[in-house]
Phi, psi and omega in degrees: 000099187301319181258011179076005183264151173272127180273137166234121178273144178225116185237142178247135178169163185258000182238103185295340179291345175250325184287323179295311175301322180294317179298318179291322179298326183290340179244008188305325183293343180261000180269107178243117186259115181284177180277072178222159175300143180258121183243125177260127182242098169284169178260114176238056180305323171229142179264012185243355185225104184304324181296336180276352191242164178285124177296140184298330181296328177293321178290319179301315179296324178291318176299318179299315178301314182291324177296322177292340175275358176104005178277129183248341182232139184226148164249129172254122189234143176213152177221073188299152170277331179233118182091184179249163177302319180300320177301315182295315179300323179286308188293329186258012171076029182277333187303320180297350177300336180293344177287341183247337188221156176275104190237136166251134180266140181223131172264109183294338179290344181241010182286160169299152188235160167233155183268144177221143182284151175209188186243138176266189183304328182262012181065028171263171186286139162222166185236142183243155176259119187245147181303126176291319181300317180299319183291344183252009187245164164279114193257128179244117180261121178236112188213157175281148174283124184217153168280169186219156183273355180232326188231030173074301179226152173237119186228215189294317182292311183295327175305319180286314188294313181285324179296332183283347180283131192274085172111160184297321182296323177293320179296323180294332183296336183279347183270080185236035181098163188297318180296314185292315186294323180291320175294319180299314181298321178294323178294314179298324183294349173282348182251326179211136178200163183292140169272336177213133181236136170236120178254113181263098176252027175308310168230115181263181173242128178241172180079228189275059173288170013267002183240319192254021180277187183245153179291149173224130183279072191275331173058039177239143174222134182229155175208150175200150175264016175255151189297330182225356188298321179299321180293320181299319178279323182300318181295327177290322177294341176270001176092015180253163178256152180300326182286359177268343189244096190299312185295329177282327174298314179299314182298322177298314182294320179296330180264001184054041181261133174236166178298333179291342179278351188251134174248118177274124181245147185101237178280163171267143181305314185295340181275336185239358183303138176221133186281114173281127176297130183284170174296153181301331183260030183304326183300317180290330179295329184278006176270019186294330184296137174278160179289132178074208183285127182282338187296317177299323177295314181297313185287341181289340177262125187293166180291000000 
């Protein structure tokens, strides 16, 4: 980073086969891939609704970029809340990727697990089972920009965090009210987070996401090699404010990240921003702040 800034690329266009490669090219100099397995995590919250899921073309472009960086073997992993990973790979046209790339398929819902702390309804400790493979990999999050029914938006970080939970019952454990889920996601993000994020908002989901929302012709694509920077800019490009999204506010503070640390390359947010209609229950989602200082509450629950 020549100027010490974290790059987030922001590209506008209606064809993801060109915008995703362009977004990745703009941050290519900051993508450093260590000697670890490379895991690609699309979003398959449901395997029955394409609008809720990551389009395969976004993943194909990401694989091509990484292959040009010298990566020869990939794991593509998913842990759907509705359906199985195999259903998603079949239904969304992922299987033909093996004709172009060396791919291993992984169902995160059946992976070996490690335990991670989280918060229950009373903001006391509970423990979740998280994918061991995800925790040991170079993780690439490729997801559609969507609104959410609990945390306002679901982007690159949340795609990784919820997907890494092994099974539907584990995913249900994080839904313990607005205060708890935002603290839980921030706690989990200390253990696993994206090393590279691609946000495909060529066509996003607005309204009652992450499954039952409506399409929006948003024409935005973002990428970053920082764990949360793409999300920080992405939520603004969707018309939201940072103070509305608790888990990203917490994650920023934990990483000592400010907007001044981020350089947006490509388009300017104000030139391409489009307001995503929020979920019907947005008012309850915005009750996420805890009373007083959040850090003692956060730190009281172990790692």
